[in-house]
C-alpha positions, 0 to 999 in steps of 0.5 A: 821611304815608307810612310809611318802609317804604312809601317804601323800597319805592316807591324800590326802591333795591338798598341798601335791599332788601339791608339789609332782607334782611340784617336778615331773615337775622339775625332768622332766625338768632336764631330758629334758634339756640335751636332748635339749642341745645335739640336739641344740649342732649340730647347736650351742653349748648352755650351759646346764644351759641356758636350765635348767633356760629357761625350769624352766621359761616355766613351772613356774608361769611366763608362763605355771604354771605347777610347783611352788616353795615349801619347798622341791624344795627350800631345794634341790635347796639350796643343789644344790647351795652348791654342785655347789660351792663344785665342783668348789672348788674341780676342782681347781688345785691350784698348777697349777694356783699359781704364775703369773696366780693367782696373775694377776687374783687377781689384776684383780678382785680388779679392777673389784670390783672398776669398779663394784661399780662405775657402781652401783653408776652411775645406782643407787646413793645409796651405799648399792645398788651400793655395791650389783650391784658391787659385782654381776658384779665381779663374774665369773661362774667357774662351767660354763666355766670349762666344756667348757675349758675341752671339748675344750682341754684348761685346761692343757694349759697356756690359760686354767690355766689363765682362771681357775685362773680368774674363781677361784678368780671370785668365791672366791672374791665375796664370801668374799665380800658378807661375809664382806659387806652383813653380816649386821655386822660392817666392823671390826666385819665382818673382824674378823669373816672372819679371824676366819673362814679362820683360822679354814678352813685353819688349816683343809686344811693344815692338809689335804695337809700334806698327810699320809692318808693311812688308809682313802684312803684304806677305800675309795678304799674298799667301792667304789663298795659297799653300804658303799660309804665312799668317797661320805659320807665323802664329803657330811659330809665335805660340811654340816660341813663347810656350817654349820660353815659358817652359824653359824658364819653369813657368806654366806654358799657358802664360806663354800661349796667352802672351802669344795671342796678345802679340799676334793680335798686335802684329795683325792690327794694321792689316786690312780688315778683310785680311785680318778677319780671314786670318782670324777665321783660319786660326779659329779653324785650327783651334776650334775645329781641331785642337781645342775640342781634343783638349776638352774631350781628353778632359772627359776621357781622363775624368775620374768618375769613380773617384767622384762618385766613390763617396758621398762626401766627395760628391757633396764637394761639387755643389760646395765648390760651385757655391765657392765659385759664386762666393770667391769669383762671382761677388768680386766680378759683380763689382766690376759692372759698368756705371749705372748697371742694374742689379740684374746686370751686376748679378749677370756679370758675377755669373759670367765671372764665376764661369770656370773650367779650362784653368780649373782642369790645368790647375788641378792637374798640377795639384795631382801631379805634385801629390798635393791634391787628391784625385777625388778633390780634383774631380769635384773641382772639375765637376763644379767647373763643368756645372758652372759652364753649363748653368751660369751663362744660361742664367746670366743671359736669362737675367739680361733678357728679363731686364732687356727693355729697361736696360736698352732704354737706358743705354746701359747694356 
């Protein structure tokens, strides 16, 4: 058999060459982004995702035109988005955040949804537009704030657990809202489908959490350093299975990806610490070394810069949406701070909670595809999400550092 790449080369079609060149440019951007992030980190720590999106915009059709979205890139981008939410579900320790942190985060998200839809109605007096804008304003980029919290040594502290609870609800809540309100079904029918999906995945999570997977863990351990790589293969199978289930049921695929991450964590919970950490590092390598960067770079490639800058009114929507994120998501998130938290910690938690991007991209894509949201409005929302990722975590860390002496003495950070 002749390899596909060889057949492509023998045919020499212009479209095939262009697709490969675009993929080469995307790969080059994925390599350049962490280098630039490391270099600029000495001056001010800028999240890696910002470089990936900005570089994607730079090489995309909006500016240099070196790369353009094609079927291969878009397919890898979809897998990257699924892996991003798989890793979010896989990183959450529900045992650590259950109780008060999770309860307060859930109450805060409910308030965010009400405020978000209210802001949407003020900006566009159409209920369908207001719902999409409102759901977008309730999101939290858990995949962005988790590394920031980990690097700052905050994950094991009460503040970090509250921030993770806010982020977990800020990802799972919007996914449910998408499935209920943006599925095209009647509310009662959509709710029934969500309940069935929850029952199926809940049963799988319950069985995984019961323990006793000795043979499975032995197979994982025996193939960690071989070409078998059973743990990585079964994780990918779980992702594909639950994503397929969610799509077949007419739900958003990210709901399945998130549930797959939770399930995977429970299955590997009883494995040895060394084996579990090694499996997690392998999954991180697949996700953040390959697929997730392609999603964010593709976000830059498809970003409609002309629609955003085409009118002053559209451009002014960016700071308006940024302020709306602080209002609708930041204030309710701040209320989920742990007992005894200082004013700076409340403000920092609000900023972490208002940090949003991946789901903003996904939600606005749905709105544009359904013909509900204008491209310019979607670009303004994504632009605000990009600014939130760039600004809010840096300001939050600055607030925590400024009050670090007092908080560490009180043991409240």
